[in-house]
C-alpha positions, -999 to +999 in steps of 0.1 A: -537-190+261-573-179+258-588-213+268-570-212+302-589-181+313-614-185+341-649-197+331-679-176+336-707-194+354-726-202+322-697-218+304-688-238+335-723-252+337-725-260+300-692-280+301-696-297+334-733-303+337-741-337+322-776-326+312-762-297+292-735-318+276-762-343+266-781-314+251-752-303+230-745-338+218-781-343+209-781-311+190-751-323+170-769-356+163-799-337+151-777-316+128-762-348+113-796-365+110-808-337+087-785-350+060-777-386+069-796-416+082-787-425+118-797-460+128-788-458+165-771-435+189-760-436+226-749-407+248-731-411+281-704-393+301-699-366+274-694-392+247-718-400+218-716-431+197-736-429+164-743-459+142-750-450+105-763-468+075-731-481+060-735-460+029-743-428+048-714-434+071-689-434+042-704-402+029-706-386+064-670-393+074-657-376+042-681-347+046-655-321+058-680-293+053-704-308+078-677-316+103-664-281+101-700-267+105-704-288+136-671-276+151-678-239+142-713-242+158-705-260+190-668-255+197-659-226+220-627-215+238-636-238+267-649-269+249-636-289+219-655-315+198-635-345+187-645-372+162-631-408+162-639-438+140-619-465+158-649-480+177-658-516+167-679-517+136-672-500+103-703-478+104-698-462+138-683-429+149-676-414+183-682-377+190-668-364+223-670-331+242-638-323+261-635-297+289-605-275+281-601-260+315-566-274+322-555-281+358-521-270+368-496-297+380-464-293+399-442-320+383-413-339+400-378-331+389-378-358+362-406-367+338-405-388+307-413-384+270-413-412+244-402-406+208-393-426+178-355-432+173-357-415+139-363-382+157-331-384+177-311-359+156-339-333+155-346-335+193-309-334+201-306-302+181-340-285+186-354-301+218-390-311+220-413-288+200-449-284+212-472-298+186-445-316+167-461-350+175-496-340+165-496-366+137-486-393+162-509-384+190-532-355+179-562-374+165-563-401+192-559-376+221-583-351+206-560-321+209-558-295+182-536-273+203-497-276+205-485-296+235-456-317+246-467-349+263-449-364+293-454-391+319-446-387+356-447-424+365-419-444+348-442-475+349-469-457+328-450-452+296-467-464+264-454-479+232-428-501+247-406-513+217-371-512+204-378-484+179-383-459+207-362-437+229-371-422+263-362-386+268-359-377+305-369-341+311-354-322+340-382-298+349-360-278+373-340-265+343-370-249+326-398-226+335-426-245+317-461-246+332-474-281+333-510-293+332-529-325+338-536-344+306-573-341+299-575-377+288-562-390+322-579-366+345-574-374+382-548-401+376-519-377+378-496-398+357-497-379+324-490-342+320-487-317+291-470-284+285-476-258+258-440-246+257-411-261+239-385-280+259-348-271+250-323-299+244-303-286+274-331-300+297-332-334+280-313-366+284-319-395+260-319-431+271-328-462+252-360-481+260-340-511+270-318-492+294-348-473+307-365-506+316-335-517+335-328-485+354-361-467+359-390-492+359-401-509+391-398-546+387 
């Protein structure tokens, strides 16, 4: 994949240098401010929170042309711009720069993937398809590339309820390359792969049974 190639020095500096990240976010803010009224903004750690006039916010968030213009202007193979509106307050939006230089991970034999029970037949037949859960995870995680998500630590699974199954992936049966999840960098609990996982490498277990057998009490 093109965004896994080595950085040249300039791109590395732009992505990793907080001053330059701030410069890019400020440039995005200035581009938005040409069209909409920004009441307040804050930039830190590669994340910008913008507060709009409530009317402008409604118009901005539905302005696909402007959002696409921002992405086309500031995205590159080694950086992605993500937009979120789940911060507190109806007239706020988050814009984040993510470093797409993925770090390789050597996983243990067994890692875990959570899926809705309604997907059982499809997964049993086709396995886990990279990108198939983009509607479930894509916007929140900020990924617009196809990945399968998995967890190394059995105690770090999310969405613990009776409508879910856990699929245990035997990584020794496949030749997938695994990478550290960008959203949990350095924590080494969550990993991703860009290659499909066949049903032959999967074992399904109910969430209730998983709790009894695999979680540390």
